N, C-alpha and C positions, 0 to 999 in steps of 0.2 A: 615238713620233714616227718612229723609224727604220723600224719595220715599215710604217707608213702610207706612207712614201716608196717602199719596195720595192713595195708593192701598187699604188701609183700608176704605177709603171713597167709593171706587168702590165696594168692596165686602161686606161692612157693618161693623159697629163697635158699641160698647156699651159705654154708660156713666154710670159708677158704683160709688157706695159709699162704703167706707171701714170704719168700726167702731170697735174700740177695743183699749186696753191699749198698744198693741204692733204693732201699725200701721207702725212705722218706720222700724221695723224688717220685716214686710210684704213687704214693698217697696224694702228693701235691697235684700231680697231673690228673688223677681221678677227680679231685675237688674242682679243678679248673674246667673239667668236662662235665660237671654236674652229675658225676657218678657217686651215688650215696653208699658210704661204708659206715656201718654202725656196730656198736659193741666191739670197737677196735681194742685189741689187747696185745701189747708188745712184750713178748717173752724173752727175746734176746735183742741185741743191737741190730741183728740182720734177719730177725724172724718176727713176723706179725700175723695175728689172726683177726679176722673180721667177717661180718655178715654182708652179703651183697645180693641184690635181686637177680633172678635168672636173666632178665633182659639186659641188665648192666654187665653181667658176667661175660656175655658174648662180645662186649666192647673192650674188655681189658686185655685181650691177648696181644694186641698191638702195643699196648702200654708196657706189658711185661717184657715183650721183645725189645722195646726201646730202652728200658731201664735195666735189662739183663737180670730180671727177677724170675724166679720159679714160682708158679702159682699151682696150688693143689687143692682139690675139693676135699674137705674134711668131713662134711656132713650135708645131707639134704633135708631141709625142714619145710614145714608149712602144710596146708590142707591137701594139695595134690599128692604129696608123698605119703601122707597118712592114708589117703584113700587107696593109693596103689598098694600099700602094705596090707590093707584089709579088704582088698577087692573081691576075694573069694568068699567073704562072709556076707550073709544076708543083710546085716545091719548097714553095710555100705550102700547097698541099693536102696534101702528104705530111706537112709539119710539123704542120698542124692535126689530121690523122688521128692522128699519134703522140701529141699532147697529149691528145686526147679518149680514146684507148685507155689512156693512162697514168693519167688521172684515174679512169676506170672501174675499172681494175685496182687502184689504190690504195684505192678506196672499199671493197674487200673485206677490208681489214685494220684493226687497231686501231693508231692512231698517237698516242693520248693517253689517259691514265687520270687521272680526278679523284677524290679521296677527300674526302668531306664528313662532318661530324658528329663527327669525332674531336678530343678536347681533350687527353686524357692519353696516349693511345697514339700514338707517332710515325707519321707518314704512311709513312715508309720501311719501317717494320716491317709495315704492312698491305700495302704494295706487294710486299714479299718473299713474304708468305703467298700473295698472288694469283698471283705468278709460279710458285711451287711447285705450285699447283693448276691452272696452265695459262692464266692470263690475264696477258699481258705485251705490251709494245710490239712491234709487228710481227707479232702473232698473227693468223692467218686467222680471220675471224669465224665461219665455218661450223664450225670445230672447237671452239668455246667452248661448254661446257655450264654455263650460269650457275647452274642449280639444284644441280648436283653440287658446284660450287665453293663456293656458299653453305653447303650442308649440311656440307661437310668443314671449312670454316673455323670454323663454329659448334661443331663437335665438338672442334676443336683448341684453341679459345680460350674460356676462361670469363669473360674480361673484355669480351666483346661480347654485348649483349642481343639485338641484331638487326643484320642486314646485308642489303643489297639491291644488285643490279647491274642497270644499265640501259644497253643499247647504243644510242647515238644517232650515226648517221653513222659516222665513224671514231673517235668518242669513247666511252669507257666511264666512266659515272658510278657510283661506288661510294659508297653512303650507309650509314653505320654509326651505331648507338646503343650507347654504352658502358654496360656493366653497373656497377651500384653495388655494389661488393664490400664486404660487411659481415663483421665478425668472427663467428666461430662463436658462436651463441646457445645457451646451455644451457637445457634444459627445467627447469621448476619442480620436477619430481620427481627431478632429478639432484643428487647431493651435490657441494658445492663450497666452497672457501675463498675469501676475498677477500685478494689479495696485492698487494704494492706494485709499481707499474710503474717507479718510480725512487727513488733515495735521498732522504731529507729528514728534517725534524723534525716530529713529529705536533703538529697544532694542535687537531683536533677528531675525535672518533670517535662516530659515531651508528649503532649496530648495531640493525637491524630484526629480524634473525634470525641466530642464531649466537652465538658467544662472543668478545667483544673480547679480544685478547691484547696490545694495546698501549694506551698512555695518553698524554695530553697531555704533551709535552716529551720523549718517547722519540725517540732517533735510530735510524732504520731504514735498512736496505740494500735495494737492488732485489731483488724476489722474496720478501721477508720476509712471513710470514702476518700479516695485520692483524685480520681477523675469521675465526675458525676455524669450519668447517662442522660443528660438533657442539654439543650442549647436554647438560648433566648435571643430573639431578634426584635428589632424595633417594630417591624410590621408583621412578623410571623408569630410573635409571642413565644411562649415556652412550648418546645416540642421535645419529645423523648427520642433518644438515639441509642445505638449500640456503641458504647464507649470503647475507644481504642487508644493505646499509647503505652509509653514506658516510664516507669517511676523508679528511680534508683535512690537508695538510702544507705546510710551507715547503720549497720546492726552489730550486735556484740554477742560473742560466745564466751562463756566463762566455765572454768573447771578448777576445782580446789582439790589438792592432794596433801596428805600428811605423811611425813616420814620421821620416824624416831631416830634420835642420836644413837640409840641401841635398839637393834631389830633382831627378833627371834626368827630364824629361817630354818626350814626343814631341808636338809641336804641328803641326797641318796648315797648310801654306802655301797660297797661292792657285794653285799649279801643279797641274794635273790633266791626265792623259792617258787617252784612250779607245782601246781595242783591240777588234776584232771577230773573231768566228769564225763559221763556218757549219757546222752539224752535220747531216749527211745520215744519218739513222738512227743507226748506231754509228760512222760515219766523220766525223772532224772536220777541217775545213780552216781553218787559222789565217791570217788576213789581216793579220798583223803580225809583227814580230820578237818572239821569246819573252821576251827580257829587257827589263825596264823601264829607262828612262833615269835613273830616280831611284835613289839609294843606299838610302834608307829610304822606305817607303810603306805605306799601307793599301790593301787591294784589296776592291772590291765587285763581285760577279758577278751579272748579271741574265740570265735565260734567257727567251726568248720564242719560242713555237712558232707557226709560220705556219699559218693556216687560211683557207680560201676562204669558208666560211660559218660560222655559229655553232657547228656541231658537225661540220664537215668539216675535220679537221686533216690536214696533210701531214707526211711524215717529214723535215721541214726545221725546224731550230731555229737562231735567231740568238742568239749569245752575246755580250753586251756586258761587257767587263772595264774597270772604271774604277779607275785608280790615283791615289791622293791622296798627294802628296809630304809627308813628315814631316821636321820640323826639330827636332833635339834641343836643348832649352833647360834651363838650370839655374835652379831656383826656390828661393829662400832663405826660410826661416821663422824667426821668433823662437821661443823656447822655448814661449811661451804659444800661439802660432799652431799649432805642431806638435802640442801637447797637444790643442787643440780639434779639429784635423783627425782625429787618432787616435780621440778620443772619439766623434766623429760617425760615423766608419766602423764602429766597434765597435757602436754603438747601432743603426745601420742593419742590421747583420748579426743582432743579437739580436732585433730587432723582427720579423724574418721567421720566427723560431722560436716566437713566443708568439702564440697565437690571441686572447686577451682581455687587452688592455693594462691594463684596470682592475684586474686581479688582481696587478699589480706592487706589492709592499709597499715595497721599498727599492731604491735604486741605490747601489752602492759603486764607487768609482773609485780604482785604485792606479796610480801611474806612477813611472818612473825614467828618468833620462837616462843613456845608455850609448853611447860611441863616436860622438858627434855625431848621435845619434838619440834619440827619445823612445819608450819602450815603455809603452803604456797597457793596463791590464786593467780592463774594465767588467764588473761582476757585477750581475745582476738577482736580487733575492729575490722569488719569486712564490708566491702561494697557489694550490694546485691540488688537485683531487680525484685522488688517486694510486691508488685501488683498482680492481682488475679481478678478474673471477671466474676461478678456476682449478679445474677438475674434480678431484675426489678419486678417485684410481685405487687400488683395493684389490689 
């Protein structure tokens, strides 16, 4: 909304008055149709003044007719009307020439970079790679060799299957396809053992090829050989093979959480403050006092780059900083409540670690009260395939 208001000052806007018995209905219909009214001032029950863009003004005639309201233009504001007022003066033409020259000059540089298609790789990491290879904010478009950048990044990163760069206006769109990195796959003619990926108690051993060296009920450590990559025959002696098979075991996941019988929590109040900054390329102008008036607060920062058209970005960025006041409150729990909260938190953490919840065999819960707090340990007993192939090196 703030960006739209700024653009309205650039392209021009109107100060209007709306009069009628259904003024509120007029405003509600405008909101439902995404028609922005700002600096709305109600002078009487049936009389309201507001600012509106020229584009939106053309849309409200039908709404005024529908609500039987009379709309009148009180004033015309913004750069176009200022230019029109002073069009007979030389300064107007000088100013217009400077603006046109500035826009043409800015169009030769990159002022925004969009990265699409990445899910696992952080956007900041890709932007840093692009910067190292010569694609960065403020870079002259004529000096950018997209093919060279693409080739170099693909050589440097094995987690990208494909990358493409498209320059549109002052915007660089970088599209990537992440590679599906798979563990090393051993060939069938390579000798290997099957070893344990984690400690546990063996439940089942099914050796398709190789010699089982563990049995049901054995307690094993991580890295222990489960199926050896060799076979021994009466007449053939010992010969090495590519071990194959499935080994299932009981493994355990544990999570401990502490919850006090009295907890201090920060709760948001209804008090909010907004602060704005304008960033001109790398130079930032703060339009507010640096320190917040709140003693404790949460901060949310929103950045919005200014653009004239869909892909014509300017080196201007509006930064909105919203501070939400926090009030510290003490929350009391009974012993049972604290225990349940701790169990819930521990289970939420454990659930993120386990891919298939159906393989959970048992859940064990241990807890103790200590210094006005409850300490809970939740243990999941899970049935898993713990075998992985490990190449035999002679």
